[in-house]
C-alpha positions as CSV (number, residue, x, y, z in Angstrom):
1,M,0.1,0.0,-0.1
2,L,1.3,3.3,-1.0
3,G,1.0,6.4,1.2
4,D,0.0,9.9,0.1
5,V,-0.4,8.7,-3.7
6,H,-3.0,10.4,-5.6
7,S,-2.6,9.5,-9.2
8,L,-0.7,6.7,-11.4
9,K,1.9,9.3,-12.1
10,E,2.6,9.7,-8.4
11,K,2.6,5.8,-8.2
12,R,5.2,5.6,-10.8
13,S,7.5,8.2,-8.7
14,V,7.5,5.8,-6.0
15,V,7.4,2.4,-7.5
16,R,10.3,2.9,-10.0
17,P,13.1,3.9,-7.4
18,I,12.1,1.1,-5.2
19,V,12.3,-1.3,-8.3
20,A,15.4,0.4,-9.2
21,E,17.2,0.3,-6.0
22,I,16.1,-3.7,-5.3
23,R,17.7,-4.3,-8.8
24,R,20.9,-2.7,-8.0
25,R,21.3,-3.4,-4.4
26,Y,20.5,-7.1,-4.7
27,D,21.3,-8.1,-8.3
28,V,17.8,-9.8,-8.6
29,S,15.3,-9.5,-11.4
30,V,12.3,-7.4,-10.1
31,A,9.3,-5.6,-11.7
32,E,6.0,-4.2,-10.9
33,T,3.6,-6.9,-11.5
34,D,0.1,-6.4,-9.8
35,H,-2.0,-3.5,-9.0
36,R,-0.8,-1.7,-12.1
37,D,-4.1,0.4,-12.6
38,L,-4.7,1.1,-8.7
39,H,-2.7,4.3,-7.8
40,R,-2.5,3.4,-4.0
41,R,-1.5,-0.3,-4.5
42,A,1.6,-1.8,-6.1
43,G,2.7,-5.4,-6.3
44,I,6.3,-6.0,-7.1
45,G,7.8,-9.4,-8.0
46,V,11.1,-10.8,-7.7
47,A,13.2,-13.7,-9.1
48,V,16.2,-15.3,-7.8
49,V,18.0,-18.4,-9.1
50,S,20.5,-19.9,-6.6
51,G,21.7,-23.6,-5.9
52,D,21.0,-23.0,-2.3
53,A,17.5,-23.0,-1.0
54,A,19.0,-21.5,2.4
55,H,20.6,-18.5,0.4
56,V,17.5,-17.5,-1.5
57,T,15.7,-17.3,1.9
58,E,18.0,-15.2,3.4
59,L,17.7,-13.0,0.4
60,L,14.1,-12.8,0.2
61,D,13.9,-12.0,3.9
62,A,16.2,-9.0,3.2
63,L,14.1,-7.7,0.3
64,E,11.0,-8.1,2.6
65,R,12.6,-5.9,5.3
66,H,13.8,-3.3,2.6
67,A,10.5,-3.3,1.1
68,A,8.8,-2.7,4.9
69,S,11.6,-0.3,5.8
70,R,10.4,2.2,3.3
71,P,8.4,5.0,4.8
72,E,6.0,5.6,1.8
73,V,5.2,1.9,1.6
74,T,3.0,-0.3,3.8
75,L,3.6,-3.8,3.6
76,L,0.5,-5.8,3.5
77,S,1.4,-9.3,2.6
78,A,4.6,-11.0,1.3
79,R,4.3,-14.4,-0.7
80,R,6.8,-16.9,-1.7
81,R,7.1,-19.9,-3.9
82,L,10.2,-22.0,-4.1
83,V,10.7,-24.3,-7.0
84,S,13.4,-26.8,-7.3
85,S,14.5,-28.8,-10.0
86,E,12.8,-31.8,-8.5
87,D,9.5,-29.7,-9.2
88,L,10.1,-29.6,-13.1
């Protein structure tokens, strides 16, 4: 949930820097993936590939803490789905 945002243009000015910072700081694939037509909500998706599930979990924990620490964002939920080679 985004704080004091009243238009899609304002939303972009909040979401784009967050996505860029996550991409730069954590070297992951990240994009706005949900609620693209709502100005007060945003869904951000992250994809990580690693041979170590514990590393992925640590990284996702750090990303979640990072998103929750932003003053202009209220983190409502976070969902995770780990896929391994056995699942394919």
